[in-house]
N, C-alpha and C positions, 0 to 999 in steps of 0.2 A: 492390495497391490503392493508388491515389494519395491524396495528402493531401486534395485537394478532395473526392474521392469519399468518403473516410472521414468528413469533416465533414458532408457532405450526408446521408450515411447515418444518422449520429447525429441530425442535425436532423430527419430524417423521423420518428423515434421520440420526439421531444421531448415532454415533458409540459406545458411552458409554451408561450409564443408562439414558434414557430420563427423564426429569422432568415431574411431573404431570401437567395438564393444569393450575391448580391454581398457581403453582410455576412458570410455564413458563410465565404467564402473567406479573409477577413481575420481571422476570429475564432480565438482560441486555444482549444484543446480540452484539458480536464483529465480524466484517466481513470486508473484503477488500473494501475500498472505503468509509467507514463510517467517519463521522465527529468526530474528537477528539480535546480536548482542554487541554493545559498544562499552568496553570496560565492564562494569557491573550492571549496566542498564539493559533490560530486556525490552524489546519492541518488535514490531511487525513491519515487513516490507510492504509498502503500499502499491507500488507499481514497478514493473520492469519493462524497459523498452529495448527489445533485442536489436533494433536497428542502430541505436546509439551506444549501447552497452552501459546505460545508466539505470540506476534504481532510485526510488523515492521513498521517503518515510517522514516522520515528524521531526521538526527541528529540535524539540526538547529531548529527543533521543541522543543528540550529538554530545555525548560525554567523553568520547574517544574517537580518534580519526579512523582507526581500523574497525571494519565491520565484519563480524564473524557469523557463521551459521550455527545451527543447534549443535553440530558436532565439534564446534570450536575452530573450524577451518576459516581462514580469511577469504572472504568473497569480494571485498573491495575496500575502498577508502572514501571518506567524505571529501567532496571538492567544493561544496557550497552548503551553507546552512544559515537560517534566520529563525529567530524566535523572539517576537517583540513583547511577549507577556511575562518575561522573567520577573519574578517577585510580585506578580499580580495574580492572586489566587482566583479572581473572578473577572469575567468580561461582561460588559453591558451592551445593550442594543446599539449604542452609538460608537462602540469601540471597533477599530480595525484590528483584526487578528491575522498575524503572519506566523506560520509554524511549519517549516519544511526543512528537509535536508536532501541533497543530491549526492548519490553514491556512484563513483566510477567503479564498475565491476572489473575484477581481475580478468585478464585475457583468457585464462584457462577455464573460467567459469562458464557453464552453459546457461544462457539467459532465455527465459520464456515469459510471455505475457499471459500464459494460461494459469488458472488458479487450481490449487489443490482442493479436494483430493483426487479428482478425476482427470485433471489436465486435458479436458476435452474442448472447452470453449475459451477462446482468447478474450481477454478483457479489453474492451474498446475504450480507448482514451481520447475522447472527442471533446475538446474544450468548448465547443459550441453547445454542448448539453450541460446545463446548469441546474442545480437543485432548485426546487420550488415547493412551497408549502403543500402538503398532501401527497407528494411524490413517494411511492413505495420504494424503499431502499433496503439493502442488506449490507452488513459489514463482515469482513473476515479477520478475526483476531488470532494471533498465535496462541493465546491462552484459552479463549472461549470458543473458537471456531466460528462458524457462520451463524448469524442471528439477524432477524429482519424487523423492520418497523416502518416508520414514515417520517418525512421531513416536517418539523413543527414550524420553524421560522428561518428566514434567510437574512443575514446581516452582511456587513462589509468584510468580505474575505472568508466568512465562515457561516455555518448553519447549525441548528439544533435538531435533534431527533427524539421521538418518543416511540414506545413499543406499539402504540395503537392496538390493533388486533393481532400483532405479531409477538415475537419472543425476544426482541432486541435487548441485549445485555452486553456487559463488558467487564474486564478485570485487568489487573496489572499485567502489562506485556502486550496489550492490544493496540497501544498507541502506534500511529503511523499506518495502520492497516487500511486496505481499500474499502471505500464506501461506494457501492454501485447500485444503479437502478436497472431493473428489468422492464424494458419499454415494449409495449405491444407493437409487433411488426419489425422489431429489431432482434435478430437471432442471438446477438451477443450481449452479455451484461455490459453496461456503460458506466465507466468510472465517473463519479461526480465529486468525490472528496477523499481526503486522508484523515483518518480518525484521530481525534485529539484526546478524548476522555470524557469524564463526567462533567456535567454542567448543571449543578443542583440536582433535581430529580430527572433531568434529561441527559442526553449525550450530545457531544459536539464534534464537528469535523471542520477542517479548512476546505474551502472550495477548490477543486482541481483546476478549473479554468484560471483562477487567480494564481495558484501555484505555478502553473505552466507559463503564464505570462511573466512572472517574476524570475523564473529559472531558464528562460529562453536562451540566455547567453551561455549557459553551461552545455547546451546540446551540441 
């Protein structure tokens, strides 16, 4: 699927006033799982809320206020960020972990909550759905793409994951990406976390419900 086709497909399902094809071709598209850069830091967009024009990623990605896409175009700027584990390479079961940033998208940017590469199913961001041990989850990283596993343990503001019978993996640049569950009876993937990175032999994410509670004032 070409870039213009993707943009026009998203524009066709737009809830506001869709851009013309000519302007759509030049418009930047913001979506969960996209590559973002802040200065020299490569990360992943975790969620995009088309209703508020806000994007979310990991707080440790906040090394520059301007947020750019893979093409180098500015898609927004950081309006809030917290990372309480600076200088602490490990986190224990009793530790609270806070690691998020809120991005105000530029008015010209097309925002969608649909994930690449198909842009078919919106990502449901329901804070009532929290991770639990054994929950089957996937994450979308700018570097590694989609991989899946299961929740290992849940702590204060964060949780760990293992591959289980899946292919869960990560690499530099995946930080901030969406971690979502596919729940029987729910047609859409449900966001449960924002990816943080490696945690020993496991992987870790901050819990979306807690991020949402902390960032409510930015909406």
